[in-house]
N, C-alpha and C positions, 0 to 999 in steps of 0.2 A: 203466820197466819195472814189473811187478808190487812188485819186493823195494824200488825207490825209493819207491811211493806207501805201501808200507807204513810204513817207515821216515819217511816225513815226517808220517804219520797219527799215530805215536807220538811224534814229535817235539813236533808240536803238542798231543796231550794232555798231554804231560809239562810243556810249557811252561805250561799251564792249570792242572794241579793241583800244580807244584811253586814255582811264581812268582806268577800272575796271581789265583789263589785265596786266594794266603795273604799276599797285600802289599795295603796300601793304595794304589788307583790313583787319583786325584786329576784327571788329565787325560790328554791323549793324549800329552804330553810323557813322562810317567810311565810309561805302555803302552810308548813307545818304548825307553825306558831300560831298563825290566825285559827287553823281549823281545831287547833287544841285547845285553845281559850273558847272558841264558840262552843265546843262539845261540853266543856267545863259550865259555862253559863247554861246551856241547854238541857243538862241533865240536874242542875243542884240550884239554878236561882228561878228560872221561868217556869212557872205552873202551864200544863198544858190539858186543852178542852179534852184532847181523847183520854186523860186520865183522870175526869172529874176535876179539872184544876188542880191536880196535886203535882209536885215535882217527881220526874222519872226516878233519881235516885232514891226518895222517899217510899216510894214503892217498890221498888226493888229490894230496898232492906225491911221492909216490910212495916214500916212506921205509916204507912197510909195506904188505905183501900181505895182502889182504881175506880170504885163504884161509888165511894161517898165523896162527894163533894167538901173541900177544905177550903173555903172562902175565909179571907181574914176579915176583919170589922169592917163595915163599909163605912167609906170616907163621905162625909157629907162637905160637897164642892160647891164654893158660892156659885150662886145664879147670874151674877152681875160683875 
């Protein structure tokens, strides 16, 4: 579907700019390690706007609804 393609494209762009362009990649094994670590973070740690700020792994396992926002309690940050 079009939405999934957009998520994949953003994920690949994020992988490049957040990991591959910032880390020294010496060989194919380093590339695989970096890509695997990023995929795990992308799917299990980071909430996604396209999934109403839920994590992809939670949506996939049926633990979250991709249309219902799952926001943590708001933090009150200092203003000065």
